[in-house]
C-alpha positions as semicolon CSV with decimal commas, in nm:
position;residue;x (nm);y (nm);z (nm)
1;X;-5,499;-1,357;-0,205
2;X;-5,264;-1,091;-0,338
3;X;-5,275;-1,013;-0,710
4;X;-4,971;-1,060;-0,932
5;X;-4,956;-0,688;-1,007
6;X;-4,946;-0,604;-0,636
7;X;-4,681;-0,869;-0,571
8;X;-4,461;-0,741;-0,855
9;X;-4,507;-0,384;-0,730
10;X;-4,408;-0,479;-0,375
11;X;-4,104;-0,674;-0,493
12;X;-4,001;-0,384;-0,719
13;X;-4,028;-0,139;-0,430
14;X;-3,824;-0,375;-0,213
15;X;-3,547;-0,401;-0,472
16;X;-3,536;-0,025;-0,530
17;X;-3,536;0,055;-0,158
18;X;-3,256;-0,188;-0,083
19;X;-3,052;-0,079;-0,386
20;X;-3,066;0,285;-0,278
21;X;-2,949;0,184;0,070
22;X;-2,659;-0,010;-0,077
23;X;-2,569;0,271;-0,315
24;X;-2,577;0,522;-0,031
25;X;-2,358;0,299;0,184
26;X;-2,094;0,241;-0,083
27;X;-2,094;0,594;-0,225
28;X;-2,101;0,782;0,106
29;X;-1,907;0,557;0,344
30;X;-1,588;0,769;0,340
31;X;-1,758;1,109;0,346
32;X;-1,792;1,341;0,642
33;X;-2,122;1,530;0,659
34;X;-2,180;1,878;0,793
35;X;-2,414;1,897;1,093
36;X;-2,691;2,034;0,870
37;X;-2,654;1,750;0,619
38;X;-2,648;1,495;0,901
39;X;-2,984;1,629;1,026
40;X;-3,126;1,599;0,674
41;X;-3,007;1,238;0,649
42;X;-3,159;1,158;0,988
43;X;-3,496;1,297;0,878
44;X;-3,513;1,090;0,559
45;X;-3,671;0,775;0,710
46;X;-3,954;0,976;0,862
47;X;-4,016;1,142;0,525
48;X;-4,040;0,802;0,357
49;X;-4,284;0,677;0,622
50;X;-4,497;0,986;0,577
51;X;-4,507;0,941;0,201
52;X;-4,634;0,587;0,250
53;X;-4,913;0,675;0,493
54;X;-5,011;1,015;0,346
55;X;-5,268;0,873;0,100
56;X;-5,463;0,733;0,396
57;X;-5,530;1,087;0,521
58;X;-5,786;1,125;0,240
59;X;-5,935;0,777;0,267
60;X;-6,306;0,718;0,305
61;X;-6,251;0,374;0,461
62;X;-6,292;0,375;0,840
63;X;-6,038;0,098;0,902
64;X;-5,766;0,294;0,720
65;X;-5,840;0,608;0,922
66;X;-5,830;0,412;1,249
67;X;-5,500;0,247;1,146
68;X;-5,367;0,592;1,056
69;X;-5,455;0,727;1,402
70;X;-5,284;0,427;1,565
71;X;-4,977;0,482;1,347
72;X;-4,956;0,854;1,424
73;X;-4,980;0,782;1,797
74;X;-4,713;0,510;1,772
75;X;-4,483;0,740;1,571
76;X;-4,521;1,005;1,837
77;X;-4,411;0,767;2,113
78;X;-4,191;0,495;1,959
79;X;-3,885;0,455;1,733
80;X;-3,920;0,380;1,361
81;X;-3,918;-0,002;1,357
82;X;-4,193;-0,055;1,617
83;X;-4,397;0,218;1,449
84;X;-4,377;0,045;1,111
85;X;-4,465;-0,292;1,266
86;X;-4,763;-0,142;1,447
87;X;-4,875;0,040;1,132
88;X;-4,865;-0,268;0,912
89;X;-5,022;-0,501;1,167
90;X;-5,298;-0,260;1,271
91;X;-5,384;-0,191;0,908
92;X;-5,401;-0,562;0,824
93;X;-5,599;-0,659;1,133
94;X;-5,846;-0,375;1,097
95;X;-5,896;-0,446;0,725
96;X;-5,966;-0,809;0,810
97;X;-6,205;-0,715;1,092
98;X;-6,397;-0,465;0,880
99;X;-6,415;-0,710;0,591
100;X;-6,556;-0,980;0,821
101;X;-6,819;-0,742;0,964
């Protein structure tokens, strides 16, 4: 079962993520970006994904390292949404399998 602190943290991250998306949409909807700025904006989702999975690079838990390798391979081959789904599901399944063993 998930702890209350973790649940509140997840909900807080969800609210902040969605609010930044809404703010960006409403504040930038009538702006025209330079090609350089457009490339920066296109790279932002990958930077966010990397910041989420980066702590697992220094993990001592085998299931996290295996899930990381699966995620890196998926990110190399697939678009963002399938990569995130694969990352979350592989991490959860492997954590469950290693806990049961």
